[in-house]
Backbone bond lengths (Angstrom), bond angles and torsions (degrees), N, CA, C in turn:
res aa  C-N    CA-C-N  psi(-1)  N-CA   C-N-CA  omega(-1)  CA-C   N-CA-C  phi
1 X - - - 1.450 - - 1.524 110.21 -
2 X 1.327 117.69 -34.03 1.456 119.24 179.79 1.528 110.84 -61.56
3 X 1.336 117.30 -37.24 1.461 119.49 178.80 1.521 110.98 -62.18
4 X 1.347 116.83 -40.08 1.464 119.91 177.84 1.529 110.23 -62.48
5 X 1.316 116.44 -43.29 1.464 118.96 -178.63 1.525 110.85 -62.88
6 X 1.321 117.42 -43.62 1.461 119.18 178.68 1.519 110.39 -62.31
7 X 1.308 116.14 -42.00 1.466 120.16 -179.62 1.526 110.49 -61.73
8 X 1.295 117.29 -44.68 1.465 119.83 -179.01 1.522 110.80 -69.85
9 X 1.323 117.28 -39.23 1.458 118.37 176.63 1.521 109.69 -61.39
10 X 1.314 115.89 -40.85 1.453 120.00 178.14 1.530 109.74 -62.91
11 X 1.350 116.68 -44.45 1.456 119.78 177.14 1.520 110.46 -63.09
12 X 1.329 116.65 -40.22 1.461 120.98 179.96 1.522 110.20 -59.20
13 X 1.339 116.34 -44.97 1.457 119.86 -178.62 1.526 111.66 -72.13
14 X 1.332 116.96 -37.76 1.465 119.92 -176.28 1.521 113.02 -80.65
15 X 1.313 117.62 -36.27 1.461 120.03 -176.25 1.515 112.66 -95.95
16 X 1.314 116.78 -11.08 1.450 121.58 176.45 1.529 112.42 60.24
17 X 1.351 116.80 43.05 1.463 119.73 175.84 1.522 108.70 -77.89
18 X 1.316 116.61 159.92 1.457 117.99 -176.80 1.525 111.30 -78.53
19 X 1.294 115.35 166.01 1.454 122.30 -173.88 1.518 112.17 -61.98
20 X 1.318 118.99 -37.06 1.463 121.44 -179.87 1.528 111.21 -65.72
21 X 1.330 117.01 -40.40 1.466 120.04 176.02 1.526 110.57 -62.90
22 X 1.308 116.32 -41.09 1.454 122.05 178.32 1.526 110.31 -61.43
23 X 1.316 117.32 -45.28 1.470 121.46 179.09 1.521 110.46 -63.96
24 X 1.322 117.40 -39.03 1.456 121.34 179.00 1.528 110.86 -63.93
25 X 1.322 116.56 -40.49 1.463 120.33 177.20 1.530 110.96 -63.15
26 X 1.319 116.55 -41.91 1.464 119.83 177.87 1.525 111.27 -63.63
27 X 1.329 117.26 -41.12 1.473 120.49 178.09 1.525 110.43 -62.03
28 X 1.320 117.39 -41.23 1.463 121.05 179.35 1.521 111.00 -62.14
29 X 1.311 116.56 -41.19 1.465 120.71 178.64 1.523 110.25 -65.93
30 X 1.319 116.75 -44.62 1.472 120.13 -179.78 1.522 111.37 -62.95
31 X 1.318 117.36 -41.50 1.466 120.64 177.93 1.526 111.05 -64.01
32 X 1.329 116.74 -43.38 1.466 120.57 179.06 1.525 110.71 -61.38
33 X 1.313 116.99 -43.28 1.470 121.15 178.82 1.525 110.36 -64.71
34 X 1.323 117.61 -41.26 1.469 121.23 179.36 1.528 110.92 -63.26
35 X 1.325 116.75 -43.29 1.466 120.40 178.56 1.522 109.76 -63.72
36 X 1.322 116.31 -46.27 1.471 120.90 178.62 1.529 110.74 -58.46
37 X 1.332 117.45 -41.61 1.462 121.02 179.52 1.525 111.76 -62.09
38 X 1.334 116.69 -41.86 1.470 120.37 177.85 1.527 109.81 -63.87
39 X 1.327 116.83 -43.95 1.466 119.86 178.37 1.521 110.96 -60.37
40 X 1.317 116.56 -44.50 1.468 120.80 179.52 1.525 111.56 -63.80
41 X 1.338 116.82 -44.37 1.467 120.34 179.97 1.523 112.20 -61.99
42 X 1.317 116.09 -32.65 1.467 120.82 -178.11 1.525 112.54 -97.02
43 X 1.336 115.71 5.28 1.476 121.55 -178.82 1.534 111.89 53.37
44 X 1.322 115.65 46.26 1.462 122.40 178.12 1.527 108.14 -105.33
45 X 1.320 116.28 124.16 1.465 120.48 178.44 1.528 110.02 -79.35
46 X 1.315 115.49 167.94 1.467 120.32 176.67 1.527 109.59 -61.14
47 X 1.318 116.87 -41.71 1.472 120.55 179.76 1.530 110.79 -63.18
48 X 1.325 117.12 -42.11 1.461 120.60 178.29 1.524 111.28 -65.51
49 X 1.323 116.26 -42.21 1.458 120.64 179.06 1.524 110.63 -63.88
50 X 1.331 116.39 -39.89 1.469 120.67 177.19 1.526 110.16 -60.04
51 X 1.329 116.29 -42.71 1.465 119.84 179.07 1.526 111.08 -65.29
52 X 1.326 116.86 -42.48 1.467 121.36 178.50 1.530 110.17 -59.70
53 X 1.322 115.90 -42.03 1.461 121.36 -175.75 1.521 113.30 -83.71
54 X 1.338 117.14 -12.90 1.466 119.98 -176.38 1.523 111.97 70.79
55 X 1.322 116.30 30.79 1.469 122.63 -179.18 1.520 108.48 -120.16
56 X 1.327 117.05 164.72 1.456 117.86 173.64 1.530 109.77 -86.60
57 X 1.326 114.87 163.07 1.468 120.26 -175.53 1.524 112.53 -60.33
58 X 1.327 117.43 -32.84 1.465 119.48 -178.91 1.532 111.03 -63.99
59 X 1.323 117.51 -35.48 1.467 121.00 176.84 1.523 110.26 -65.50
60 X 1.326 116.47 -45.29 1.466 120.51 179.47 1.519 110.10 -63.04
61 X 1.328 116.99 -41.24 1.470 119.83 178.32 1.519 111.62 -63.06
62 X 1.337 118.15 -34.92 1.470 121.00 174.87 1.520 109.86 -63.15
63 X 1.350 115.72 -44.24 1.458 119.48 179.15 1.520 111.26 -59.84
64 X 1.322 116.56 -40.61 1.465 121.16 -175.13 1.522 113.23 -83.67
65 X 1.317 117.25 -5.44 1.470 120.50 -177.41 1.526 112.74 -75.55
66 X 1.325 116.31 -21.78 1.462 119.18 -177.25 1.514 113.22 88.56
67 X 1.316 116.74 2.53 1.471 120.18 -179.33 1.523 112.32 -110.49
68 X 1.331 117.28 -5.18 1.459 121.95 -178.25 1.530 109.80 -80.72
69 X 1.306 117.01 133.77 1.463 121.80 177.55 1.531 108.05 -92.73
70 X 1.333 116.64 101.60 1.459 122.20 -174.55 1.527 111.57 -71.30
71 X 1.326 115.16 133.28 1.455 119.49 170.55 1.521 107.36 -87.36
72 X 1.304 116.34 163.37 1.457 120.78 178.49 1.526 110.55 -61.17
73 X 1.318 117.22 -40.00 1.463 119.86 -179.40 1.536 111.46 -66.25
74 X 1.329 117.29 -37.13 1.470 120.23 177.10 1.521 110.42 -65.87
75 X 1.316 117.23 -42.49 1.466 120.40 177.81 1.522 110.83 -62.14
76 X 1.320 116.35 -39.44 1.464 120.34 178.48 1.526 110.13 -64.61
77 X 1.333 117.56 -43.41 1.469 121.51 176.96 1.529 110.87 -58.43
78 X 1.323 116.22 -43.37 1.468 120.89 -178.96 1.523 110.40 -63.86
79 X 1.332 117.10 -44.97 1.467 119.43 -179.07 1.531 110.79 -65.96
80 X 1.317 117.27 -35.14 1.468 120.06 175.21 1.518 110.69 -66.97
81 X 1.321 116.60 -45.27 1.462 121.39 -179.28 1.517 112.79 -61.48
82 X 1.332 115.96 -34.33 1.463 120.50 179.84 1.525 112.07 -90.32
83 X 1.323 116.48 -1.66 1.471 119.87 178.49 1.519 113.36 72.04
84 X 1.326 116.43 26.98 1.463 120.73 179.81 1.516 110.76 -83.71
85 X 1.324 117.41 -34.05 1.472 122.16 178.00 1.511 110.29 -114.12
C-alpha cells in the first residue's frame, strides 16, 4: 500500500490534480486493499469472488486495482456478497 501512496503523491505533484481527487484515489486504494484482505482471509480467489458476485474476473480485477471509483451501490453489493452486511 505504501507504494501506491507514493505513486499517487507523485502523480498528485506532477499532474497537479486537486486535493479532492487525490483523496478519492486514496479511498479507492484503501477499499481495494480492504476487499483483497477479506478475500485473502477467507481464502477466496478472484475467480470465486467473481462467481459469488455474478461478475466477470475483469470487473473484479478493476475493483482490486485501486483505480476503480466505487459507487455506494457497488460497495453494498460487495458487502452482501462477502456476507459482511
